[in-house]
C-alpha positions in Angstrom: 3.2 107.5 -27.7 2.2 105.1 -30.4 3.8 105.6 -33.8 1.4 107.3 -36.2 0.2 105.0 -38.9 1.4 106.2 -42.3 -1.3 106.7 -44.9 -1.0 105.5 -48.5 0.3 108.8 -49.8 3.0 108.9 -47.1 4.0 105.4 -48.0 4.3 106.1 -51.7 6.3 109.3 -51.1 8.7 107.5 -48.6 9.2 104.6 -51.0 9.8 107.0 -53.9 12.6 108.8 -52.0 14.1 105.7 -50.5 14.3 103.7 -53.7 15.2 106.5 -56.2 12.0 107.4 -58.0 11.6 111.0 -57.0 13.9 113.5 -55.1 13.2 117.0 -53.9 14.9 119.4 -56.3 17.9 121.4 -55.1 17.6 119.6 -51.8 21.1 120.5 -50.5 20.1 124.1 -50.7 16.8 123.7 -48.9 14.8 122.7 -52.0 12.4 124.7 -54.2 8.7 124.6 -53.5 7.1 121.8 -55.5 10.1 121.2 -57.8 11.1 117.6 -58.1 13.9 115.6 -59.7 13.4 112.0 -61.0 16.0 109.5 -59.9 17.3 106.4 -61.6 14.0 104.5 -61.3 11.8 107.6 -61.8 13.4 108.5 -65.1 13.1 104.9 -66.3 9.4 104.9 -65.4 8.8 108.3 -67.1 10.6 107.1 -70.2 8.5 103.9 -70.2 5.3 106.0 -70.0 6.3 108.3 -72.8 7.5 105.5 -75.0 4.4 103.4 -74.5 2.1 106.4 -75.0 3.8 107.2 -78.3 3.5 103.6 -79.4 -0.2 103.4 -78.3 -1.4 106.7 -79.8 1.0 107.4 -82.7 2.8 104.4 -84.0 -0.2 102.1 -83.9 -2.5 104.6 -85.6 -2.4 105.5 -89.3 -3.9 109.0 -88.8 -1.6 110.4 -86.2 1.8 112.0 -86.8 4.3 113.6 -84.4 5.8 117.0 -83.7 8.4 118.5 -81.3 7.8 122.3 -81.1 9.9 124.9 -79.3 9.2 125.8 -75.7 9.6 129.5 -76.2 7.4 130.8 -79.1 6.6 134.2 -80.5 4.5 136.2 -78.0 1.9 136.7 -80.6 1.1 133.0 -80.4 -0.2 133.5 -76.8 -2.0 136.6 -77.7 -3.9 134.8 -80.5 -4.6 131.8 -78.3 -6.2 133.9 -75.6 -3.6 133.0 -72.9 -2.4 136.6 -72.5 -6.0 137.7 -71.8 -7.8 134.8 -70.1 -5.2 132.3 -68.7 -5.6 133.3 -65.1 -6.8 132.1 -61.6 -8.5 134.1 -58.9 -5.8 135.1 -56.4 -6.7 136.0 -52.8 -4.3 137.0 -49.9 -4.8 136.4 -46.2 -4.6 139.8 -44.5 -3.3 138.2 -41.3 -0.3 136.1 -42.6 -0.2 137.2 -46.2 -0.4 133.7 -47.6 -1.8 133.5 -51.1 -4.3 131.0 -52.4 -6.6 130.3 -55.4 -10.0 131.4 -54.2 -11.7 128.4 -55.8 -9.5 126.0 -53.8 -10.6 127.3 -50.4 -14.0 125.6 -50.0 -14.6 127.0 -46.4 -12.8 130.3 -47.1 -10.4 129.6 -44.2 -6.7 130.3 -44.5 -4.8 127.0 -44.7 -1.8 128.7 -43.0 -3.3 130.6 -40.0 -6.9 129.6 -40.0 -8.2 133.2 -40.3 -11.0 134.1 -42.7 -9.9 137.7 -43.6 -8.9 137.8 -47.3 -8.4 140.5 -49.9 -10.7 140.8 -52.8 -9.9 138.3 -55.6 -7.8 139.5 -58.5 -6.7 137.7 -61.7 -3.3 136.1 -61.6 -1.8 135.1 -65.0 -0.4 131.6 -64.9 2.2 132.1 -67.6 5.9 132.1 -66.6 7.6 135.2 -68.0 11.1 135.2 -69.3 13.3 137.6 -71.4 15.1 137.1 -74.6 18.2 139.1 -75.4 20.6 141.0 -73.2 18.2 143.6 -71.8 15.2 142.9 -69.5 12.4 145.1 -70.6 8.8 144.7 -71.7 9.9 144.7 -75.4 12.0 141.6 -74.8 9.5 139.8 -72.6 8.3 136.3 -73.6 6.8 133.3 -71.9 7.6 129.7 -71.3 4.7 127.8 -73.0 1.8 127.0 -70.7 0.7 124.2 -72.9 2.1 122.1 -75.8 -1.0 122.6 -78.0 -0.2 125.8 -79.7 2.9 124.4 -81.3 0.7 121.9 -83.1 -1.8 124.6 -84.2 0.8 127.0 -85.6 2.4 124.1 -87.5 -0.9 122.8 -88.8 -0.3 123.7 -92.4 3.4 122.7 -92.3 2.5 119.2 -91.0 -0.5 119.0 -93.4 1.8 119.7 -96.4 4.5 117.2 -95.6 2.4 114.4 -94.2 -0.2 114.5 -97.0 -2.9 113.5 -94.4 -6.5 114.2 -94.9 -9.2 115.1 -92.4 -9.6 113.5 -89.9 -6.0 113.3 -88.7 -4.0 114.2 -85.6 -0.8 115.7 -84.4 0.8 114.3 -81.3 3.5 115.9 -79.1 5.3 115.1 -75.8 7.0 118.0 -74.1 7.5 120.4 -71.2 5.0 123.0 -70.2 5.1 125.6 -67.4 2.5 127.3 -65.2 3.1 129.7 -62.4 0.6 128.0 -60.1 -0.5 130.0 -57.1 -0.8 126.9 -54.9 1.1 124.0 -56.3 1.1 120.9 -54.1 0.2 117.3 -53.4 3.7 116.0 -54.2 4.2 115.7 -58.0 0.5 116.2 -58.8 0.6 119.9 -59.3 3.9 121.5 -60.2 5.1 124.6 -62.1 7.1 122.5 -64.5 5.6 119.4 -66.0 5.4 117.2 -69.1 2.3 116.8 -71.3 1.5 114.1 -73.8 -1.1 115.6 -76.1 -3.0 115.1 -79.3 -4.8 117.7 -81.5 -7.2 115.7 -83.7 -8.6 117.7 -86.6 -12.1 116.9 -87.8 -15.1 118.2 -89.6 -17.5 120.1 -87.3 -20.4 117.7 -87.9 -18.3 114.8 -86.7 -17.2 116.2 -83.4 -19.5 114.2 -81.2 -18.6 110.9 -82.8 -14.9 111.7 -82.6 -15.2 112.9 -79.0 -16.7 109.5 -78.0 -14.0 107.6 -79.9 -11.3 109.4 -78.0 -13.1 109.0 -74.7 -13.0 105.3 -75.2 -9.3 105.4 -76.3 -8.4 107.2 -73.1 -10.2 104.6 -71.1 -8.4 101.9 -72.9 -5.1 103.6 -72.1 -6.1 103.9 -68.4 -6.7 100.2 -68.3 -3.4 99.5 -70.1 -1.7 101.4 -67.2 -3.2 98.8 -64.8 -5.5 101.4 -63.2 -8.9 100.0 -62.1 -11.8 101.9 -63.6 -13.5 101.8 -60.2 -11.0 104.5 -59.2 -11.8 106.7 -62.2 -14.6 109.2 -62.3 -15.6 111.0 -65.5 -16.6 114.6 -64.8 -18.5 116.5 -67.4 -17.1 120.0 -66.7 -19.9 122.5 -66.2 -20.2 125.2 -68.9 -19.3 128.0 -66.5 -16.0 126.3 -65.7 -14.9 125.5 -69.2 -11.7 126.9 -70.6 -12.1 129.8 -73.0 -11.5 127.6 -76.0 -13.7 124.7 -75.0 -17.3 123.8 -75.9 -17.2 120.5 -74.0 -14.6 119.0 -71.7 -14.5 115.7 -69.7 -12.0 115.3 -66.9 -11.0 111.8 -66.1 -10.5 112.0 -62.3 -8.6 109.5 -60.2 -9.2 108.6 -56.6 -5.9 109.9 -55.2 -5.3 109.5 -51.4 -5.7 113.3 -51.1 -9.0 113.4 -53.0 -10.6 112.8 -56.4 -8.6 115.0 -58.7 -8.1 115.4 -62.5 -5.8 112.8 -64.1 -6.5 113.5 -67.8 -8.7 115.8 -69.9 -10.6 115.5 -73.1 -11.7 118.8 -74.7 -13.6 119.9 -77.8 -11.8 123.1 -78.8 -14.1 123.8 -81.9 -12.2 125.8 -84.5 -11.1 128.4 -82.0 -7.3 128.1 -82.4 -6.9 127.9 -86.2 -9.4 130.6 -86.7 -7.7 132.9 -84.2 -4.2 132.2 -85.6 -5.4 133.1 -89.1 -7.0 136.3 -87.9 -3.9 137.4 -86.0 -1.2 136.2 -88.4 -2.9 136.8 -91.7 -1.8 133.4 -92.9 -4.4 131.0 -94.4 -4.9 128.3 -91.7 -7.8 126.6 -93.5 -8.0 123.0 -94.8 -8.9 122.5 -98.4 -11.1 119.4 -98.9 -9.6 117.4 -101.8 -13.1 116.1 -102.8 -15.2 119.3 -102.7 -12.3 121.9 -103.0 -14.0 123.8 -100.2 -11.9 125.5 -97.5 -12.7 125.5 -93.8 -11.1 125.6 -90.4 -11.1 122.1 -89.0 -12.5 121.6 -85.5 -10.4 119.9 -82.9 -10.7 117.2 -80.3 -7.9 117.3 -77.7 -6.9 114.4 -75.4 -4.4 115.5 -72.8 -2.3 113.4 -70.5 0.2 114.5 -67.8 3.4 112.4 -67.5 3.9 113.1 -63.8 0.3 112.5 -62.9 0.4 109.2 -64.8 3.5 108.2 -62.8 1.9 109.2 -59.5 -1.4 107.4 -60.2 0.5 104.2 -61.3 2.6 104.2 -58.1 -0.5 104.6 -55.9 -2.5 102.0 -57.8 0.3 99.5 -57.8 1.3 99.8 -54.2 0.7 96.6 -52.3 1.3 95.3 -48.9 1.2 91.6 -47.9 1.8 89.8 -44.6 4.5 87.1 -45.1 5.9 85.2 -42.2 4.8 87.9 -39.8 6.5 90.6 -41.9 5.0 93.1 -44.2 6.1 92.6 -47.8 5.8 95.8 -49.9 5.6 95.5 -53.7 4.6 97.5 -56.7 2.3 95.5 -58.9 3.2 97.4 -62.1 2.5 96.1 -65.6 5.7 94.6 -67.1 6.0 97.4 -69.7 5.8 100.1 -67.0 8.2 98.5 -64.5 11.5 100.5 -64.4 13.5 97.3 -64.1 12.2 94.2 -65.9 14.5 91.5 -64.6 17.0 91.4 -61.7 19.9 88.9 -62.0 21.0 87.7 -58.6 23.9 85.4 -57.6 22.8 83.3 -54.6 26.2 84.1 -53.0 28.8 86.6 -53.9 31.9 84.7 -52.7 31.7 82.1 -55.4 33.5 83.3 -58.6 31.7 80.9 -61.0 28.2 81.9 -59.8 29.0 85.7 -59.9 30.6 85.5 -63.3 27.8 83.5 -64.8 25.2 85.9 -63.3 27.0 88.9 -64.7 27.3 87.2 -68.1 23.5 86.7 -68.2 22.9 90.3 -67.1 25.2 91.6 -69.9 23.4 89.5 -72.5 19.9 90.7 -71.6 20.6 94.3 -70.7 20.9 94.9 -74.5 17.2 94.0 -74.8 15.7 95.6 -71.6 16.6 97.5 -68.4 17.8 94.9 -65.9 19.6 94.9 -62.6 22.4 93.0 -60.9 22.5 92.8 -57.1 24.8 90.8 -54.9 24.5 92.6 -51.6 22.8 91.0 -48.6 20.8 87.8 -48.1 18.8 86.6 -51.1 15.5 87.2 -49.3 16.4 90.8 -48.7 17.4 91.3 -52.3 14.0 89.8 -53.4 12.3 92.4 -51.1 14.3 95.2 -52.6 13.2 94.2 -56.1 9.6 93.8 -55.0 9.6 97.4 -53.7 10.7 98.8 -57.1 8.2 96.7 -59.0 10.7 94.3 -60.7 8.4 91.6 -62.2 11.0 88.7 -62.3 14.2 87.8 -60.5 16.7 85.3 -62.0 18.9 83.6 -59.4 22.0 81.7 -60.3 22.9 79.1 -57.6 25.0 76.0 -57.1 22.5 73.9 -58.9 22.9 76.1 -61.9 26.5 75.1 -62.3 25.5 71.4 -62.7 22.1 71.5 -64.4 22.6 74.7 -66.5 19.3 76.1 -65.2 18.3 79.1 -63.0 15.6 79.9 -60.6 13.0 82.5 -61.8 10.9 84.2 -59.1 7.7 85.9 -59.9 7.0 89.2 -58.1 3.3 89.0 -57.6 2.9 85.4 -56.5 6.5 84.8 -55.1 6.4 81.5 -56.9 9.6 80.1 -58.3 10.4 77.8 -61.2 13.6 76.4 -62.8 14.3 77.4 -66.3 17.1 76.2 -68.5 19.6 78.9 -69.5 19.2 77.9 -73.1 15.4 78.5 -72.8 15.7 81.7 -70.7 15.5 84.2 -73.6 12.3 82.6 -75.0 10.9 82.4 -71.5 11.5 86.1 -70.8 10.1 87.0 -74.2 6.9 85.1 -73.4 6.6 87.0 -70.2 6.7 90.3 -72.2 10.0 91.5 -70.7 11.3 92.8 -73.9 8.4 95.2 -74.7 
C-alpha cells in the first residue's frame, strides 16, 4: 500500500514535535485533551511574538500604555460584564454515543463520533472555568479564571487614567492568559481551553468610533503583513448582527486560510460604552471620563483589537512552511521573518575534531549570544546541520572552516536562497546588524 501523502497541517504538526516547537501536555500520562506545552523553540517564538507586538502597538505609540491584571478577579466583575449571564455556547449531546458538541459547529447535524443524527435539545453551556478560593469548596467561595483579559483593563480604567495623565483618545494594552471551557476544542493549538491574548482597549468619544475603527483595522492589517502573512490568505468577515457578542455593536473577524478551513485569526470589536457603564452601575464607582476642555463627564466608547498568541504562532508556522527540491531531495524550511525566527544565527564548525576551529566557533557564539538567540551545532555533516537549521527557520548560518584560520573570515549561508558569502570576522557584527539579526 502506498504511503499516504501528508497534508500541510500534518507536516507542520510533525515538524513542531520533532524540532521542539510544541509538545502534547502531560504526554507521559496519556496527555490532556487539547493542552499543549511549548518547547525550546516554541517558547522563543512565542516570546518573539509578544515582544514584537508590545513594541509595535505600545512602545511605538504615544497614546497606549500597558497593564498586567490578575487572572482571578472578584466574581462581581463577571456579573457586571455579562459573562455570568450570556457567555455560553449551545451544547447538544448525541443520544447514541453521548459525545457532546457545539450545535453551531455541526453543519450537517451529524455526530462526528458515530455518524448518527439523534441529538438532545440544545442547552446553554457556560464557558467560564470555575475555581474555588479558600479551604472550603462551596458556592460562596466559587470564582472563575478570567475568560478574557479585557475586564482587567476596564476595572482599572480610572487608575490608569489618573497615573498616566492621558486624555481621550488613548488605549490600555495587556498580554496575558485567558481560559475558556470550550465544548469542542481542537485543530491542534488553534482552539484550546488555556491561551494567551494580546489585547487593546482603546477609549474614544462616541462620535469618533467609525474613524477609530478604521484606523485599527488598518493597523491590524499592517501587523499581519509584518508577520509575513500574505493578505491573499486573509478574509475580513463583518460579523452578522445576530452573531455579535453581547457587548458589540460591530465586529470584524480577520480570518486566515488554515489547512482545516478559513477560521478566525484576530478580532476587532466596537464595544460601545457597555463595560464602563455596567461597572459603574454595579460597583457604584464613578467610571466616567471628565473632558479637560468642556469639564463634561461621559463614559468613553471602546474599540478593541484582539490577538491570540497561539493562533499567531500557528498561522506563522503554516505560512512560512516551504518545500524545495534540491539534488533530488526535499528541503524543508521555515521562511520566517528575522525578528520572528526562534534562532537568529547558527554557528557551525566545519569539523568537530579540530580544536582551533571548534574553539573559535564557540568564541563567536559566546560573543553574539548576548545580543540575540543563537545556536551552536557540531553534530553530523555540515549539509545535514544546514538542513536542521532550515527546518527551524534560522535565517543565517555562520561556518568556521580551515580557510577561516588563515584569512580570518567565515562563510555566511542564507536560509532562503542557500547562497553563501565570505565575511571578515572583524566585519561580522556590522554584517549581522545590517541583516536585522539583533532586532
